[in-house]
C-alpha positions, 0 to 999 in steps of 0.5 A: 882140442879145446881152447883155454881162455885163461891165457887170454884173459890179462890181455883182454883186460889191459886191452880194455882200458887202452885207446884205440891204435886206429884212426876213424879214417873218412871222419879223421884225416891224418896228416900227409908225410913229408916227401910223399909222393900224391899226383903230378901237377904241371905248370905249363908257364914253366915247360919249354917242350922238351919231351924228356918227362915223356921219355923218362915216364916208365909208365907212359902216362905223360903226353906233351902237345904244342899248342902254339908254334909262336908262343910256345904254349903246351898242353900237358895231358896225365893219365892217371890211371897209368902213372906209378907216382915215381916223381921220375918227371919231377926229377928229370925236368930241367925247368922244374915244371912238375911237382908232386902233390899231397893228394891220395884220395883218387878213386873214381869209378870210371877210369876216363875221369883220371885223365888230367888235362893242363893247358 
């Protein structure tokens, strides 16, 4: 079976004069689209400690720990190695303590580095 080059020649010539479609990724960053679900960001000042987010998280990636009984302060531990970025915690929180940022470059060599503690 021989390969004929003649049918490919017009396409080859057209592609020689077109600009590239791809982006030079590490050097040129494209903007994140609206509604992108990146990392979960926690605002401890708004937290009332209801633990609805903990119960609603399908990946069990959220821990809420009470820091002070009298001042109602809480610490949140987010396990980004488990998080599936579904934004269920953002939707279920009655005080809007959570939001999603536009960060998508979270790769690390050690999964323990993905554990984030908000105080």
